[in-house]
N, C-alpha and C positions, 0 to 999 in steps of 0.2 A: 610508462603505464599511461594511457589516456583513456579517459572515462567521460561518459556524456550522463546527465542526469534528465529524465523527462519527468512531466507532471501533466497528466491527460486529466482536462476538467472540462465535461461536457455540461452543455447549457440544458435548461428545461428540466431542472430536478422537480420531482413531485413531492417527495418526502420532507423536504424543507426548501422550500421555494429560493431560486437564486442563491444556494447555499455557498457557492464557490467564491462570490463577490461579497457576502454577507459580511458586515463586521462582525468580528470575534476579538472582544477584548480591544477593541478600537483599531484593529486591523483587518481587511479583506481575509477571508478563510484562506484562500490560496497563497497570501502573502507569507503565511507561516511556514509553509513547506519551502518556499523559495528561499527564506531566509535561513532554515535549517540547511539547507542544500550548500549555500554559500559559506555557512561556518564552518563546515567540514574541510574545505579548502582542497577536495578531491578531485573537482570537475573542469574540464576545459571550457562547458559552457552548460548553462541550464536552459532546456528548452520546454516551452508551455506547448500543448496541442488544445485546441478547441474548435467546436462548431461555431462558437458564439464570439463575435467581434467585441462585444463588452468585456467578456472575460480575458480576451487577449489584451485588451487596453489595459485593463487593471492588472494583469501580469506583468506587462511592460513597464508600467508605473512604478510595480511592486521590486523591480531588478532582475526579470526574466532576461535572458541574454538573444534568446530566439523564439520567435512567435510563429506557430504553423497553424494554419487554417485546416481543419480536419475535414475529409470529405463526408457528406451527409450520410453516407452508406454506411458510415463508420461511427455514427452518432445517433443511431437509433436506440430504442430501449431493449432491442434484442441483440445489438451487435455486440461481438466477444470483444474482450479487452485486448488481448495480446496483439492482435492485427493493427491496432489503433497505436499502440507503443511501437511496434515494428515501423508503422508509418513514419511517426515522429521521428525516430532515430535516423531512418535513412535519410529524410528530409534535411535533417540538422547536420548529419555528415557531409552531404552535398553542398550546403551553405558555409560550412567550416572549411571544407576543403581538406579534411583529415580521416583516417579511418581510426575507430574508437576499438580499444580492448574489451572494456567493461562499460555495460549498460546496466543503469540503476533506474528504477522508476518509483516515485514516490507518489502515494495516493492523497490529492489534494485534502479528503475529507477524515484524514488521520493526522490532526496536528500536535497531538501529545508526545510524538516522538521525541528523541533527543538526537542532536546531531552525532552524538556518539553510537548510537544505534546504527546508523547510516554507515559509520566508519567501521564498525565491528560487524556488519554485515557483508559489507564490500572486502573486509580482510578475509572473512571466512571464506569467499569464493577464491581470492586471489592465491591464499595460502593453501588451499586443498586441492585446486585444479578441478573442481568438479563443475558441472555444466550450469547450475543455476542456485540459487539460495532465495527461499521464501521466509516469512516472518510470522510468528504466532504466539499464543499465549496458552497456558494451561487450560485445558477444557474445565467448564464447571460440570457437564454432564459426561459421562462415560458410556460408550457403546456397548460396553461388556458389563454395565451395572444399572443404569437408570436412565439410558436412552431407548427409547421404545419406538416400534414402528406398527402400524396395523396390516396384517398380513391378507391374502387373497381371500381370507374366508372371515375377514372383519374382525380378528383377536389381535389383542395386543400382545408384543412379543419383543423381547431384547433385539436390538439392532445387530449385536454380534454376539454369538456365543464361542466358549471355549469348552474343551472336553470335560474340565471340572469347573462346576459353577462358582462364581464369585459371590460370597457373601458380604464381604466388606468392600468398599470402594476403594479403599486404600491398597487394596490387593489387587487390582485391576490393572492391566498395562496403561502406561501413561500414555495419554492424548492429549491433542494440541487444538485449538481453535484458531485457524487462519483469521490474520488481523487485518490483512490487505495493505499493511503500511508501507513495505519495502519490498521491491524485487529486484534483484542482481542477478544479471545472466554474462555468460560469455558472448561476445558479439556473435559468433558463428551460430551457436545454439539458439539465441532470439531470432537471427533471421530464416532458421531452418524449421523451427518447432511452434507449434500454436498451443500446445498443452504445457501446465507448469510443473507437472509432474514426470520427472525423467528418473532413468535408472539410479543416478546418484544424487537427486535433489537433497540439499541440506536445509534445515530449518533452524533460524536464528530465534531464540526465545526471548520475548519481551514481557514484563509485568503487565497485569491487567489495566493499571493505572495510565500505561502508555499507549494501550492498545484499543482504545475505543474509535469505531468507526462512525462518522456522523451520517445517518440515515433519517432519523426523524428527529422531532424537536426536542424529545426528552434526551436524546443523546446530545444536541447541542447545548443544552441547558446544563448538563452534567459535565460537559467539556469546559464549558465557560466557568463552572465552579471549581474545576480542578485547575483550571489555568489561574483563577484568582487566588487560589490556596498556593500555589507555586511563587507566584508574585509576593505575596505575604510573608512567605518564608524566605525570599531573599532579600527582603527589606528587613527582617528582623535581625538578620546576621551582622 
């Protein structure tokens, strides 16, 4: 089974400027995902895609095997992510001269995942034979109980309703927040689809403390705090 890992890191972040190369606990943010991918021992190569030469330089110094310059039209604020991931995989395949079986994308802004999360998500796809696997955590809010929308009349109402009203959150169907940490595809599925949601998509559940995606400074501080707690816990053993 041949597997390839991509990490797509666009330049020009607005919520946390230069976050992909900013030092988090002494290492560039993107280096954490590269290291996690390497620790799994799953991949023929780790490819980093970016429109930023600086990010690519940092990724190379951090151990990435293949550096791919992303076309500018795939690096705008409005560009969808899946075509950029597909471009990265196709370019990496050309350089390696191989055809992969399993495509795995790691979000550089989700550094709290464990290497074992990557292994388990890949195993879920390969053992079940489904098209793709996404990751998520138990949702804090339920669309059946306390997540609301404003309708066309300007009135607040539940996002989803059931025939029998839910009076306790615990009784509502289980819902998940996508955490964007890990995406796994069969090669053919990634090449042929732009959507993440297919008839047989599975979800690999991760705990909230490994699911934080850094989009704002407060999330950066929270991730740094949790990483320090992990470090202190390991040192005390």
